[in-house]
C-alpha positions as CSV (number, residue, x, y, z in Angstrom):
1,X,-1.3,-5.6,-12.0
2,X,-0.4,-3.8,-8.8
3,X,2.4,-1.8,-10.6
4,X,0.1,-0.7,-13.4
5,X,-2.6,0.4,-10.9
6,X,0.0,2.3,-8.9
7,X,1.3,4.1,-12.1
8,X,-2.3,5.0,-13.1
9,X,-3.0,6.3,-9.6
10,X,0.1,8.6,-9.6
11,X,-0.7,9.9,-13.1
12,X,-4.3,10.6,-12.2
13,X,-3.2,12.3,-9.0
14,X,-0.9,14.7,-10.9
15,X,-3.5,15.3,-13.5
16,X,-6.1,16.1,-10.8
17,X,-3.7,18.7,-9.3
18,X,-3.3,20.4,-12.7
19,X,-7.0,20.3,-13.5
20,X,-7.9,21.9,-10.2
21,X,-5.2,24.6,-10.7
22,X,-6.4,25.3,-14.2
23,X,-10.0,26.1,-13.0
24,X,-11.0,29.6,-12.5
25,X,-12.2,30.9,-9.2
26,X,-15.8,31.9,-8.4
27,X,-15.0,35.6,-8.5
28,X,-13.2,35.6,-11.8
29,X,-16.4,36.6,-13.8
30,X,-16.0,40.1,-12.5
31,X,-12.9,40.6,-14.6
32,X,-15.0,40.1,-17.8
33,X,-17.1,43.1,-16.8
34,X,-14.1,45.4,-16.9
35,X,-13.0,44.7,-20.4
36,X,-12.2,40.9,-20.6
37,X,-15.2,40.1,-22.7
38,X,-13.6,37.3,-24.6
39,X,-11.7,35.8,-21.7
40,X,-13.3,32.4,-21.8
41,X,-13.7,31.7,-25.5
42,X,-11.3,28.7,-25.3
43,X,-14.0,26.4,-24.0
44,X,-17.0,28.0,-25.8
45,X,-19.4,30.8,-24.9
46,X,-20.6,29.0,-21.7
47,X,-17.1,29.1,-20.3
48,X,-15.0,26.3,-18.9
49,X,-17.2,25.4,-16.1
50,X,-19.0,22.5,-17.8
51,X,-15.9,21.0,-19.4
52,X,-13.7,21.4,-16.4
53,X,-16.3,20.1,-14.0
54,X,-16.8,16.9,-16.1
55,X,-13.0,16.5,-16.3
56,X,-12.6,17.0,-12.6
57,X,-15.4,14.5,-11.8
58,X,-13.8,11.9,-14.1
59,X,-10.4,12.3,-12.6
60,X,-11.8,12.1,-9.0
61,X,-13.7,8.9,-9.8
62,X,-10.6,7.3,-11.4
63,X,-8.5,8.4,-8.4
64,X,-10.9,7.0,-5.9
65,X,-11.3,3.7,-7.8
66,X,-7.5,3.3,-8.0
67,X,-7.2,4.2,-4.3
68,X,-9.7,1.5,-3.3
69,X,-8.1,-1.0,-5.6
70,X,-4.6,-0.4,-4.2
71,X,-5.9,-0.5,-0.6
72,X,-7.5,-3.9,-1.4
73,X,-4.5,-5.3,-3.1
74,X,-2.1,-4.2,-0.4
75,X,-4.3,-5.4,2.4
76,X,-4.6,-8.9,0.9
77,X,-1.0,-9.1,-0.2
78,X,0.2,-9.5,3.4
79,X,-1.9,-12.7,3.8
80,X,-0.1,-14.3,0.9
81,X,3.4,-13.5,2.2
82,X,3.3,-15.6,5.4
83,X,6.7,-16.5,6.8
84,X,7.3,-20.2,7.0
85,X,7.8,-21.6,10.6
86,X,11.4,-21.8,11.7
87,X,13.2,-25.1,10.9
88,X,14.3,-27.2,13.8
89,X,18.0,-27.6,14.1
90,X,19.3,-30.8,12.6
91,X,22.5,-32.5,13.5
92,X,25.3,-31.9,11.0
93,X,26.0,-35.0,8.9
94,X,29.2,-36.8,9.8
95,X,31.8,-36.6,7.0
96,X,32.6,-39.9,5.3
97,X,36.3,-40.0,6.1
98,X,35.8,-39.7,9.9
99,X,36.4,-42.9,11.8
100,X,33.5,-44.2,13.7
101,X,34.2,-44.9,17.4
102,X,32.8,-48.1,18.8
103,X,31.2,-48.2,22.2
104,X,32.9,-50.5,24.7
């Protein structure tokens, strides 16, 4: 479960980087005024703002949910990995062929 969540988290993080880099800046509309009239026909006549905003929002929500999930899993994982107390030293068993000395 933790491995799958970590993989999803990394994939969404990389996707979020690419989504943000693909978005156009606020001042890019001025380029359309000087001859780039069909510059945003890929996403429709309204431009990419609606689609890219929804895609960014979805990626951010998934990223935050996986972040919280991983934080919860890692914080509770330490409680399950408690180290057992140290064993007391026991005397080594006497080999069978050793003669037993009698007390006088």
